[in-house]
Every structure is written in structure tokens, then in C-alpha cells.
C-alpha positions in Angstrom: -20.4 13.4 6.8 -21.2 15.1 3.7 -19.4 18.3 5.2 -16.5 16.5 5.5 -16.7 14.5 2.4 -17.0 18.0 0.4 -13.9 19.2 2.6 -11.9 16.5 1.2 -12.8 17.0 -2.3 -12.4 20.3 -2.2 -8.7 20.0 -0.9 -7.7 17.4 -3.1 -9.4 19.0 -5.8 -11.0 17.8 -9.2 -9.0 14.8 -11.4 -10.4 13.9 -14.5 -7.8 12.1 -15.8 -8.7 9.0 -17.9 -8.1 5.7 -16.0 -5.8 3.1 -17.7 -8.3 0.3 -18.7 -5.8 -2.4 -18.9 -3.9 -2.4 -15.7 -4.6 -2.3 -12.1 -1.7 -0.2 -9.9 -0.8 -2.4 -7.4 0.9 -0.1 -4.1 2.3 -2.3 -1.6 2.9 -0.4 1.8 5.3 -2.4 3.8 7.6 -1.5 6.8 10.7 -3.1 8.5 9.1 -3.4 11.6 5.9 -2.9 13.3 4.5 0.3 15.0 5.3 2.9 12.5 2.0 3.8 11.4 1.9 2.0 8.1 -1.9 0.3 8.3 -3.0 4.2 9.0 -1.1 5.4 6.1 -2.5 2.4 3.9 -6.1 3.6 4.9 -6.0 7.6 4.3 -3.7 6.8 1.1 -6.4 4.8 -0.1 -9.3 7.3 0.8 -7.3 9.7 -1.0 -6.8 8.2 -4.1 -11.0 7.6 -4.0 -11.5 11.1 -3.7 -9.7 11.6 -7.0 -12.1 9.5 -8.9 -10.5 6.2 -8.4 -12.0 2.8 -7.8 -9.4 1.7 -4.8 -9.6 -1.6 -3.3 -7.4 -1.9 0.3 -6.3 -5.5 0.6 -5.2 -6.6 4.5 -2.4 -8.6 3.9 -1.3 -8.9 7.5 -2.8 -12.4 7.1 -2.5 -13.6 10.9 -2.7 -10.3 12.5 -5.6 -8.1 10.4 -6.4 -4.9 11.9 -7.5 -2.8 9.2 -11.3 -3.7 10.5 -10.3 -2.5 13.9 -9.0 0.8 12.8 -12.6 1.5 10.7 -14.9 0.1 13.5 -15.8 -2.7 11.0 -16.9 -6.1 11.9 -16.7 -8.5 8.9 -18.6 -11.6 8.8 -16.7 -13.1 6.6 -12.8 -12.7 5.4 -10.1 -14.0 3.1 -10.5 -17.4 5.4 -13.7 -18.0 4.4 -12.6 -17.7 0.5 -9.6 -20.0 1.3 -12.0 -22.5 2.6 -14.1 -22.3 -0.1 -17.3 -21.2 1.7 -17.4 -17.8 0.2 -16.5 -16.2 -3.1 -14.3 -13.0 -3.3 -17.4 -10.9 -3.8 -18.9 -12.2 -0.8 -16.5 -10.6 1.7 -15.8 -7.0 0.3 -16.6 -4.3 2.7 -17.7 -1.0 1.8 -15.0 1.2 3.7 -15.2 4.9 4.2 -14.3 7.7 1.5 -16.1 5.1 -1.1 -13.2 2.4 -0.7 -13.8 -1.3 -0.6 -11.8 -3.5 1.7 -10.5 -7.2 1.5 -10.2 -8.1 5.3 -8.1 -10.9 6.3 -8.4 -12.9 9.5 -7.1 -11.7 12.9 -5.6 -14.6 15.0 -5.7 -17.4 12.7 -2.7 -19.4 12.4 -3.4 -21.4 9.2 -3.8 -18.3 7.2 -0.1 -17.6 7.7 0.7 -21.3 7.2 -0.9 -21.8 3.6 1.0 -24.3 1.4 1.6 -23.6 -2.0 -2.0 -24.9 -3.9 -3.8 -22.9 -1.2 -1.9 -19.9 -1.8 -2.4 -20.4 -5.5 -6.4 -21.1 -4.9 -6.4 -17.7 -3.0 -4.6 -15.6 -5.3 -6.4 -16.6 -8.4 -10.0 -15.9 -6.0 -8.5 -12.4 -5.6 -7.4 -12.1 -9.2 -11.2 -12.3 -10.3 -11.6 -8.6 -9.2 -8.5 -7.1 -10.8 -10.5 -5.9 -14.0 -12.7 -3.5 -11.8 -9.9 -1.6 -10.0 -7.6 1.3 -10.8 -5.3 0.7 -7.6 -5.1 -2.0 -5.2 -3.8 -1.0 -2.2 -1.9 -3.9 0.1 -1.1 -3.3 3.8 1.1 -6.2 4.3 2.6 -7.4 7.9 5.7 -5.7 9.1 8.6 -7.4 8.8 10.3 -10.3 6.4 7.6 -13.0 6.7 7.6 -15.1 3.2 3.9 -14.0 2.7 5.0 -10.5 2.9 7.8 -10.6 1.0 5.8 -12.0 -1.9 3.4 -9.1 -2.1 6.4 -6.8 -1.8 8.2 -8.7 -4.9 5.5 -8.4 -7.1 3.9 -5.2 -6.7 3.9 -2.2 -9.2 5.4 0.3 -6.3 6.8 -0.5 -3.0 6.1 1.9 -0.6 8.5 1.5 2.7 7.3 3.7 5.9 9.8 4.7 8.2 10.3 6.7 11.3 13.2 8.7 12.7 13.6 5.9 15.4 16.8 4.5 14.7 15.3 1.0 14.9 13.0 2.0 12.0 15.5 2.9 9.5 17.7 -0.1 10.6 15.0 -2.5 9.8 13.6 -0.6 6.7 17.2 -1.0 5.4 17.0 -5.0 6.2 13.9 -5.4 4.5 15.5 -3.3 1.5 18.7 -5.5 1.7 16.9 -8.7 1.5 15.0 -7.8 -1.7 18.0 -6.4 -3.7 20.4 -9.1 -2.5 18.1 -12.1 -2.5 15.5 -11.2 -5.4 16.9 -8.4 -7.5 14.1 -5.9 -6.5 15.7 -2.4 -6.5 12.4 0.0 -6.8 11.7 1.4 -3.4 9.8 4.5 -2.4 10.1 5.9 1.4 7.1 7.5 3.3 8.9 9.2 6.5 6.2 9.2 9.0 5.5 10.7 12.3 8.4 13.4 11.7 8.3 16.9 13.1 8.8 18.8 10.3 9.5 18.3 6.3 13.4 18.7 7.0 13.1 15.8 9.5 11.0 13.7 7.0 13.9 14.6 4.4 16.6 13.7 6.5 14.8 10.1 7.4 14.9 9.5 3.6 18.8 11.0 2.9 19.9 8.6 5.8 18.6 5.1 4.4 19.3 6.8 0.8 23.2 6.9 2.0 23.4 3.2 3.4 21.4 1.8 0.6 23.5 3.3 -2.1 26.9 3.1 -0.2 26.3 -1.0 0.9 23.8 -1.9 -1.8 24.6 0.2 -4.9 20.7 1.1 -5.1 19.0 4.3 -5.0 16.0 4.8 -3.3 13.3 7.5 -3.9 11.5 9.7 -1.7 7.6 9.6 -1.8 7.2 11.9 0.7 6.6 12.8 4.6 3.5 12.7 7.1 3.7 15.0 9.9 3.4 14.0 13.6 -0.2 15.1 14.6 -2.3 14.8 17.7 -5.4 14.6 15.2 -4.3 11.6 13.8 -4.0 10.0 17.4 -7.5 11.4 17.9 -8.7 9.6 14.7 -7.3 6.5 15.9 -9.0 6.4 19.2 -12.3 7.3 17.6 -11.8 4.7 14.9 -12.4 6.8 11.9 -9.9 7.8 9.3 -8.0 11.2 9.6 -9.0 12.1 6.0 -12.8 11.8 7.1 -12.5 13.2 10.6 -10.1 15.8 9.8 -9.3 16.6 6.3 -7.8 19.8 6.5 -5.2 18.4 9.6 -1.4 19.0 8.6 -1.0 15.0 8.5 -4.3 14.7 6.1 -2.5 17.4 3.8 0.9 15.5 3.7 -1.2 12.2 2.9 -3.3 13.9 0.3 0.3 15.2 -1.2 1.7 11.8 -1.3 -1.6 10.4 -3.3 -1.3 13.3 -5.8 2.3 11.9 -6.4 1.2 8.6 -7.0 -1.2 9.9 -9.3 1.6 11.8 -11.3 3.3 8.6 -11.2 0.8 6.5 -12.7 -0.5 8.0 -15.8 -1.9 6.5 -18.4 0.5 4.4 -20.9 0.8 7.6 -23.5 2.8 9.4 -20.8 5.4 6.8 -21.0 6.4 8.4 -24.6 8.9 10.7 -22.5 10.6 7.6 -21.3 13.6 5.9 -23.0 13.0 3.0 -25.3 14.4 0.4 -22.8 12.5 1.7 -19.8 9.3 1.8 -22.1 10.1 -1.9 -23.1 10.4 -3.3 -19.5 7.1 -1.7 -18.5 5.4 -3.1 -21.4 6.9 -6.1 -20.8 5.8 -6.1 -16.9 1.9 -5.3 -18.3 2.0 -8.7 -20.0 1.6 -10.4 -16.6 -1.2 -9.7 -14.1 -0.4 -9.0 -10.3 -1.9 -12.0 -9.2 -0.1 -14.7 -12.1 3.1 -13.2 -10.4 2.2 -14.0 -7.5 1.4 -17.8 -8.1 4.5 -18.1 -10.1 6.9 -16.4 -7.6 9.1 -18.8 -5.4 10.7 -17.9 -2.3 14.6 -18.6 -2.3 
């Protein structure tokens, strides 16, 4: 275990960048359809960011079909369901995950979690907001598709990372998700992760196909966050219920995930780095920083 952790730190490299104390960075990892590897990416990106010296919380926001605990062979005694009922506080349900990440587990098979009324949602989000000041990154693994609670997380995050594979149905559903966010909610900032590709060229092709349709029909540009190679070691890590970055930190897919994490770090440098941006862009960022993620969730209304 220690050898594997040392190997991961060596691959990632030392990172001494000072965290921004005023703002948690909220990364929403989502997809148009299930089965594209979204949860695996959420887990391993969280571990990669933590290995860079960041404090990372991973929120399982697939409220009715949670599976992060299954992939990590964890058995949570308490979940967000117990916070919602008032039985437990947020601190009571936090799990110590692999690679120094913290996990906020959801409930699996509990219909009520997906049918919360507004007051229940406000209560839950306010409780979750209690931990915001302790975090560098909040990584949110949403449910797939366009359920209202998924759209709420997507609409209010700092970064929306859409996972898509080369399968036509995956790209079609990813486009559908983008279309809803652009046309209905005027959200037009998305980054694509091409998963399960056989080569970097195929990963780029997934992105370019999505980019073309979003540009042609939605007049919106999307960014390419990177690709994750198809890797039998990833399949093996899933079967053993241990994250790829801990089981096989030098695997091809692991190196892809580390590269994506480095890209995220470059995007989210301290506010001083924003000096190079246009005045208008800087003002928009500063305005966004005046409202916390959880406050935005509470005030957001689905239309």
C-alpha cells in the first residue's frame, strides 16, 4: 500500500501551489447516459487531486442509485438520508476514502431521496454547506441523464465535466444534456472527457464530433479536458473494488487521469492568476465568487 502511494506521488509530482482559501472549486462530473465510466473517473480524479496536496471531498449525488461505496468496497453506516431525516450531522456520515479523500455517501434504492420537496432540499444543502470552508475541491458524481436533481448540480457547479465514449448513443445523450443546459438554463461552459478510447486520436475525435454539433446547432463551444484509454487494468481494479490509481498507478488509464487532474489544477490557480484575463471575464468570476455553491443550489429553480 505504501509503495503504491509513493509511486502515485512520484508520477504526479510535488505540488506546492497555495490553495485559494476563499473558494471551494466544485467539479460536477456527469454524463448523458449511464455506463460510460463516470463514477470511476470521479473517484480516480479525486485521488489524483488529493495526491497533489489538495483536500478533496467526493459527493455521491446519484441520490437513488448510489454506487461509489460499492466500487470502493465501503459499507457506510450512515448516509445523506440520515442527514435529511435529522438523525445525523454531515460530519457523522463522512467516510475516509482511499488516497486521503473524503466521501459523502448517498443512499441506494431509497426512492424518497430522489423525491425531496423544496424544503427538504434546502435543509440538505444547508447541512452540506457546513463543510465548504474545509475543502479545496468538491467533486460531485451525479446521476446520469437529465433528472431535476442532476440538472441542479450541473447548473451551479464551477466546472461541468461531461464523460462520453465513442459509442453513438453516448455522444447523442451527451449532446442532449448540453442542449438542455444551453437552451433552458443558459449554461454554456462545458468540458468533455472522452472515456474508454483506444487512442488519443479517438479521444480527440469524440470531442470534435460533440464540438461540431454544439457549435453548429447551439452556437456554443465546448472544451476538451482529455481522454482516458481503454485499459484492462481498469476493469481489474473495478472487480477488486480498489481504485485504479491505487492498484495500478502506472497503468495507461491512470496516467490519463493524472493528466486530466493536472489540467484541472492549471485551470483553478489562485485568484492572482486571473490578472491576465480580460476585465469583463474577471468581473464575472468575482461576481460568481460572492455566492457559495450551496446558496446557488438553494436559490436555483428548475423551469
